[in-house]
N, CA, C and O atoms as a GROMACS GRO file, in nm:
protein
  236
    1UNK      N    1  -3.753   0.735   1.205
    1UNK     CA    2  -3.680   0.724   1.090
    1UNK      C    3  -3.610   0.874   1.069
    1UNK      O    4  -3.673   0.979   1.067
    2UNK      N    5  -3.475   0.861   1.055
    2UNK     CA    6  -3.388   0.986   1.017
    2UNK      C    7  -3.402   0.998   0.862
    2UNK      O    8  -3.420   0.900   0.790
    3UNK      N    9  -3.391   1.132   0.814
    3UNK     CA   10  -3.410   1.169   0.679
    3UNK      C   11  -3.256   1.135   0.598
    3UNK      O   12  -3.148   1.167   0.647
    4UNK      N   13  -3.267   1.085   0.504
    4UNK     CA   14  -3.177   1.020   0.415
    4UNK      C   15  -3.160   1.104   0.288
    4UNK      O   16  -3.261   1.148   0.232
    5UNK      N   17  -3.034   1.129   0.239
    5UNK     CA   18  -3.016   1.212   0.109
    5UNK      C   19  -3.057   1.369   0.142
    5UNK      O   20  -3.036   1.428   0.248
    6UNK      N   21  -3.119   1.421   0.025
    6UNK     CA   22  -3.166   1.550   0.032
    6UNK      C   23  -3.080   1.653  -0.068
    6UNK      O   24  -2.996   1.606  -0.145
    7UNK      N   25  -3.099   1.759  -0.062
    7UNK     CA   26  -3.027   1.847  -0.150
    7UNK      C   27  -2.952   1.946  -0.084
    7UNK      O   28  -3.005   1.990   0.018
    8UNK      N   29  -2.837   1.993  -0.116
    8UNK     CA   30  -2.749   2.085  -0.046
    8UNK      C   31  -2.675   2.030   0.069
    8UNK      O   32  -2.610   1.926   0.059
    9UNK      N   33  -2.684   2.107   0.190
    9UNK     CA   34  -2.604   2.080   0.292
    9UNK      C   35  -2.666   1.967   0.383
    9UNK      O   36  -2.614   1.936   0.490
   10UNK      N   37  -2.781   1.907   0.333
   10UNK     CA   38  -2.869   1.798   0.410
   10UNK      C   39  -2.830   1.666   0.376
   10UNK      O   40  -2.867   1.570   0.444
   11UNK      N   41  -2.759   1.656   0.276
   11UNK     CA   42  -2.722   1.507   0.231
   11UNK      C   43  -2.640   1.528   0.089
   11UNK      O   44  -2.534   1.588   0.074
   12UNK      N   45  -2.722   1.460  -0.014
   12UNK     CA   46  -2.645   1.457  -0.135
   12UNK      C   47  -2.588   1.600  -0.197
   12UNK      O   48  -2.651   1.705  -0.200
   13UNK      N   49  -2.468   1.579  -0.241
   13UNK     CA   50  -2.422   1.708  -0.292
   13UNK      C   51  -2.336   1.798  -0.177
   13UNK      O   52  -2.274   1.901  -0.204
   14UNK      N   53  -2.346   1.745  -0.062
   14UNK     CA   54  -2.292   1.840   0.036
   14UNK      C   55  -2.125   1.821   0.053
   14UNK      O   56  -2.059   1.878   0.140
   15UNK      N   57  -2.075   1.739  -0.039
   15UNK     CA   58  -1.919   1.714  -0.034
   15UNK      C   59  -1.864   1.733  -0.174
   15UNK      O   60  -1.898   1.667  -0.272
   16UNK      N   61  -1.778   1.828  -0.173
   16UNK     CA   62  -1.715   1.856  -0.299
   16UNK      C   63  -1.581   1.874  -0.303
   16UNK      O   64  -1.523   1.931  -0.210
   17UNK      N   65  -1.516   1.825  -0.414
   17UNK     CA   66  -1.363   1.852  -0.425
   17UNK      C   67  -1.291   1.767  -0.360
   17UNK      O   68  -1.336   1.653  -0.346
   18UNK      N   69  -1.161   1.800  -0.303
   18UNK     CA   70  -1.068   1.733  -0.217
   18UNK      C   71  -1.122   1.680  -0.088
   18UNK      O   72  -1.117   1.562  -0.054
   19UNK      N   73  -1.173   1.774  -0.021
   19UNK     CA   74  -1.211   1.772   0.119
   19UNK      C   75  -1.321   1.648   0.104
   19UNK      O   76  -1.316   1.554   0.184
   20UNK      N   77  -1.414   1.651   0.004
   20UNK     CA   78  -1.516   1.569  -0.003
   20UNK      C   79  -1.470   1.405  -0.022
   20UNK      O   80  -1.514   1.306   0.036
   21UNK      N   81  -1.382   1.415  -0.109
   21UNK     CA   82  -1.298   1.297  -0.153
   21UNK      C   83  -1.248   1.220  -0.041
   21UNK      O   84  -1.278   1.104  -0.014
   22UNK      N   85  -1.168   1.297   0.022
   22UNK     CA   86  -1.111   1.243   0.143
   22UNK      C   87  -1.197   1.220   0.277
   22UNK      O   88  -1.159   1.146   0.368
   23UNK      N   89  -1.305   1.284   0.277
   23UNK     CA   90  -1.405   1.249   0.381
   23UNK      C   91  -1.494   1.123   0.350
   23UNK      O   92  -1.551   1.065   0.443
   24UNK      N   93  -1.505   1.080   0.221
   24UNK     CA   94  -1.572   0.969   0.188
   24UNK      C   95  -1.486   0.851   0.154
   24UNK      O   96  -1.542   0.750   0.113
   25UNK      N   97  -1.335   0.853   0.167
   25UNK     CA   98  -1.263   0.769   0.127
   25UNK      C   99  -1.201   0.714   0.237
   25UNK      O  100  -1.209   0.768   0.347
   26UNK      N  101  -1.125   0.587   0.212
   26UNK     CA  102  -1.074   0.505   0.306
   26UNK      C  103  -0.932   0.496   0.282
   26UNK      O  104  -0.897   0.425   0.188
   27UNK      N  105  -0.842   0.556   0.351
   27UNK     CA  106  -0.693   0.554   0.288
   27UNK      C  107  -0.648   0.444   0.373
   27UNK      O  108  -0.673   0.432   0.494
   28UNK      N  109  -0.567   0.347   0.284
   28UNK     CA  110  -0.499   0.239   0.328
   28UNK      C  111  -0.356   0.236   0.267
   28UNK      O  112  -0.333   0.298   0.164
   29UNK      N  113  -0.267   0.171   0.326
   29UNK     CA  114  -0.113   0.153   0.291
   29UNK      C  115  -0.113   0.063   0.168
   29UNK      O  116  -0.197  -0.027   0.165
   30UNK      N  117  -0.043   0.075   0.082
   30UNK     CA  118  -0.005  -0.022  -0.028
   30UNK      C  119   0.147  -0.072  -0.053
   30UNK      O  120   0.230   0.015  -0.076
   31UNK      N  121   0.177  -0.174  -0.050
   31UNK     CA  122   0.310  -0.237  -0.059
   31UNK      C  123   0.348  -0.270  -0.205
   31UNK      O  124   0.293  -0.370  -0.254
   32UNK      N  125   0.426  -0.206  -0.274
   32UNK     CA  126   0.457  -0.262  -0.415
   32UNK      C  127   0.600  -0.329  -0.403
   32UNK      O  128   0.698  -0.270  -0.356
   33UNK      N  129   0.601  -0.440  -0.444
   33UNK     CA  130   0.729  -0.512  -0.436
   33UNK      C  131   0.782  -0.547  -0.583
   33UNK      O  132   0.720  -0.624  -0.656
   34UNK      N  133   0.890  -0.492  -0.617
   34UNK     CA  134   0.934  -0.528  -0.757
   34UNK      C  135   1.024  -0.646  -0.766
   34UNK      O  136   1.076  -0.691  -0.664
   35UNK      N  137   1.045  -0.701  -0.893
   35UNK     CA  138   1.140  -0.782  -0.913
   35UNK      C  139   1.271  -0.731  -0.893
   35UNK      O  140   1.356  -0.815  -0.864
   36UNK      N  141   1.303  -0.617  -0.902
   36UNK     CA  142   1.433  -0.552  -0.889
   36UNK      C  143   1.476  -0.548  -0.737
   36UNK      O  144   1.496  -0.434  -0.696
   37UNK      N  145   1.491  -0.626  -0.668
   37UNK     CA  146   1.516  -0.626  -0.520
   37UNK      C  147   1.666  -0.667  -0.503
   37UNK      O  148   1.706  -0.776  -0.544
   38UNK      N  149   1.737  -0.586  -0.447
   38UNK     CA  150   1.875  -0.607  -0.430
   38UNK      C  151   1.903  -0.718  -0.325
   38UNK      O  152   2.016  -0.766  -0.319
   39UNK      N  153   1.814  -0.758  -0.249
   39UNK     CA  154   1.826  -0.860  -0.139
   39UNK      C  155   1.748  -0.989  -0.163
   39UNK      O  156   1.728  -1.064  -0.067
   40UNK      N  157   1.701  -1.022  -0.285
   40UNK     CA  158   1.630  -1.133  -0.320
   40UNK      C  159   1.721  -1.239  -0.310
   40UNK      O  160   1.662  -1.346  -0.294
   41UNK      N  161   1.862  -1.250  -0.313
   41UNK     CA  162   1.937  -1.376  -0.297
   41UNK      C  163   1.948  -1.416  -0.163
   41UNK      O  164   2.007  -1.520  -0.138
   42UNK      N  165   1.887  -1.330  -0.051
   42UNK     CA  166   1.914  -1.377   0.105
   42UNK      C  167   1.777  -1.462   0.114
   42UNK      O  168   1.774  -1.543   0.207
   43UNK      N  169   1.667  -1.455   0.035
   43UNK     CA  170   1.545  -1.537   0.052
   43UNK      C  171   1.552  -1.673  -0.002
   43UNK      O  172   1.610  -1.695  -0.108
   44UNK      N  173   1.493  -1.769   0.068
   44UNK     CA  174   1.482  -1.906   0.012
   44UNK      C  175   1.382  -1.914  -0.118
   44UNK      O  176   1.276  -1.852  -0.130
   45UNK      N  177   1.434  -1.994  -0.201
   45UNK     CA  178   1.533  -2.120  -0.199
   45UNK      C  179   1.675  -2.053  -0.222
   45UNK      O  180   1.695  -1.967  -0.308
   46UNK      N  181   1.770  -2.101  -0.138
   46UNK     CA  182   1.903  -2.054  -0.147
   46UNK      C  183   1.988  -2.120  -0.277
   46UNK      O  184   1.995  -2.240  -0.303
   47UNK      N  185   2.045  -2.016  -0.348
   47UNK     CA  186   2.128  -2.053  -0.462
   47UNK      C  187   2.261  -2.065  -0.437
   47UNK      O  188   2.305  -2.086  -0.324
   48UNK      N  189   2.342  -2.052  -0.553
   48UNK     CA  190   2.474  -2.035  -0.553
   48UNK      C  191   2.535  -1.897  -0.527
   48UNK      O  192   2.650  -1.891  -0.484
   49UNK      N  193   2.461  -1.784  -0.550
   49UNK     CA  194   2.492  -1.667  -0.502
   49UNK      C  195   2.486  -1.641  -0.357
   49UNK      O  196   2.567  -1.564  -0.305
   50UNK      N  197   2.385  -1.709  -0.281
   50UNK     CA  198   2.380  -1.693  -0.157
   50UNK      C  199   2.488  -1.765  -0.078
   50UNK      O  200   2.536  -1.726   0.029
   51UNK      N  201   2.522  -1.887  -0.152
   51UNK     CA  202   2.634  -1.976  -0.075
   51UNK      C  203   2.776  -1.895  -0.084
   51UNK      O  204   2.857  -1.892   0.008
   52UNK      N  205   2.790  -1.835  -0.201
   52UNK     CA  206   2.907  -1.738  -0.215
   52UNK      C  207   2.912  -1.614  -0.140
   52UNK      O  208   3.020  -1.566  -0.104
   53UNK      N  209   2.802  -1.561  -0.116
   53UNK     CA  210   2.798  -1.450  -0.014
   53UNK      C  211   2.808  -1.479   0.120
   53UNK      O  212   2.859  -1.403   0.202
   54UNK      N  213   2.761  -1.585   0.145
   54UNK     CA  214   2.779  -1.648   0.315
   54UNK      C  215   2.925  -1.695   0.316
   54UNK      O  216   2.982  -1.686   0.424
   55UNK      N  217   2.992  -1.745   0.214
   55UNK     CA  218   3.120  -1.791   0.253
   55UNK      C  219   3.228  -1.673   0.257
   55UNK      O  220   3.325  -1.680   0.333
   56UNK      N  221   3.204  -1.553   0.163
   56UNK     CA  222   3.252  -1.431   0.194
   56UNK      C  223   3.245  -1.390   0.325
   56UNK      O  224   3.340  -1.374   0.402
   57UNK      N  225   3.118  -1.373   0.348
   57UNK     CA  226   3.087  -1.307   0.505
   57UNK      C  227   3.144  -1.377   0.619
   57UNK      O  228   3.190  -1.319   0.718
   58UNK      N  229   3.140  -1.527   0.598
   58UNK     CA  230   3.208  -1.594   0.726
   58UNK      C  231   3.334  -1.618   0.724
   58UNK      O  232   3.380  -1.703   0.800
   59UNK      N  233   3.418  -1.546   0.631
   59UNK     CA  234   3.571  -1.587   0.636
   59UNK      C  235   3.618  -1.512   0.741
   59UNK      O  236   3.736  -1.519   0.774
   0.00000   0.00000   0.00000
């Protein structure tokens, strides 16, 4: 059996501050989608604004 825990550099208390937080944390990306998206009219369900934009685009 390997020792677990301890005091000082041997285990508990060996990580301090930002470096310890980063060592014991798992970084993951987070995507936040807000309601204020300028391209929402391009996504289904298509409404009148989409039809007007496509009519102008296809002229």
